[in-house]
N, C-alpha and C positions, 0 to 999 in steps of 0.2 A: 503494499499499499504506500503510496506517496504522502508527503506531508501535507499536501493540500487536501487530501481527503480526510483528515482528521476533524473532529469537533474543535470548537475553540478551547474547551477544558483541556483536551488531550494536547493541542498544540502549545498551551502555556506549560503543561507538563513536561512535554519533551524539551522544549526551551530552557527550564529551570534545571532539568537533569544534565543537559549540555553544559550549562553556565557553571554549575556546581562541580560536576565530577570532572569534565574535561578541564574546566579553569583551574581548579586545584590540583589536578594532575600535571597540568603544564607548569604551573607555579612550583610545585615540588621538584619537577625535573630541572627547571632553570635555577632554582634556589641551590640545588644540589651541585650542579655544575659549577656555579659561583663559589659554593663552599669548598669544594676540592681544589680549588686555586688557592686557597689559603693555607698557610702551613699548619695550623693549629686543628684543622679538620682532617680526619683520616679519610682514605680512599675507600674504605669499606663502609663507613657511614653514607658516603657520597653515593656509592653504588647502590646501597639499600634503599636511599631515598629515591634513585631513579626507578628502581623496580617497582617501589610503592606508586610513584607517580604513574607509571605505564598500568599497574593494576587499577588504579583509580579511573583512568580512561577506559579501561576494558569494562570496569563495572558500570560506568554511564553507558556504553555502547550496548551493553546487555540490557540495562533498564528501558533504553529507547527501543531496543528490538522487541523486548516484552510488551512494551505500550502497542507498538505497531500490530504484533501479533494478536495481541488480545482485541484490538479494534477490528482486525480483519475478521475475526472469528464471530463477531457479535452481530 
C-alpha cells in the first residue's frame, strides 16, 4: 500500500514513527562517529552506539511496515 492510501491518523502515525526512530537512530550514529574521534571515548562504545542506531532505524522501519500491513488487511 502506498502512503497516499493511508487514513490521516495512520499517516500521522507513520510520520511520527519515522521522526522518532529514524531521527534518533541517525542522531546516535552521528554522535558515535563524533565521539570516536575523541581520545577519551573508546572505539567499542562508538561501535556499540552505531549498532544501536542501526537497530533503532530497523525498529522504525518494522513499525511502519506493520502499520502499512495492518491497514492493507482491514
